[in-house]
C-alpha positions in Angstrom: -78.3 19.0 -45.8 -80.9 21.2 -46.3 -79.8 24.2 -49.4 -79.7 27.6 -46.6 -77.1 25.3 -45.1 -74.6 24.5 -47.9 -74.3 28.0 -49.3 -73.5 28.4 -45.4 -70.9 25.9 -46.2 -69.5 27.4 -49.3 -68.9 31.2 -47.8 -67.8 29.9 -45.1 -65.0 28.1 -46.5 -63.9 32.3 -47.7 -63.2 33.3 -44.4 -60.1 33.0 -42.9 -59.2 30.5 -40.4 -59.8 32.9 -37.7 -62.7 34.1 -38.4 -63.9 30.3 -39.3 -62.3 29.2 -35.3 -64.2 31.9 -33.9 -67.4 30.9 -36.1 -66.9 27.4 -34.4 -66.1 28.1 -31.1 -70.2 29.8 -31.4 -71.4 27.1 -32.3 -69.6 24.5 -30.2 -71.3 26.3 -27.3 -75.4 27.3 -29.3 -75.3 23.1 -28.5 -75.1 24.4 -25.2 -78.0 25.6 -24.4 -80.0 21.7 -24.2 -77.0 21.1 -20.6 -79.3 20.0 -17.8 -77.8 21.9 -15.2 -79.4 18.7 -12.4 -76.4 16.2 -14.7 -73.5 19.6 -13.8 -74.6 18.9 -10.9 -74.2 15.1 -10.4 -70.4 14.5 -12.2 -70.1 17.1 -9.9 -71.1 15.7 -7.0 -69.7 12.2 -8.1 -65.7 14.1 -8.8 -65.3 16.0 -5.5 -66.4 12.2 -4.1 -63.6 10.1 -6.3 -60.8 13.2 -5.4 -62.1 12.9 -1.5 -61.4 8.5 -1.9 -57.3 9.6 -4.0 -57.0 12.0 -1.4 -57.1 8.9 1.5 -56.2 6.6 -0.2 -60.2 4.5 0.3 -60.0 4.6 -4.1 -59.7 1.3 -5.2 -58.3 1.5 -9.1 -56.3 -0.7 -12.2 -53.2 -0.1 -13.6 -53.5 1.0 -16.2 -51.8 -1.2 -18.6 -54.0 -3.5 -17.1 -57.9 -1.1 -18.3 -56.1 -0.1 -21.8 -55.3 -3.6 -22.5 -58.8 -4.5 -21.6 -60.0 -1.5 -23.9 -57.5 -3.1 -27.1 -59.1 -6.6 -26.8 -63.0 -5.1 -26.1 -62.5 -2.4 -29.4 -59.6 -2.9 -31.4 
């Protein structure tokens, strides 16, 4: 990390929790500049389709117990 960043970290640590939260919010949202609008549209389309499948009762799913079991086996 650069010297400037280290100095900023030190100064920012002196701020109140509310002020740090505001700065954190700003910094996190400043990273969103690179969001691909096509990707957002694709996700919206996918989610809409999945919701329609659920409402029509044509969605294929698995019991949550099975999904969590498989995840535990894979990652634990």
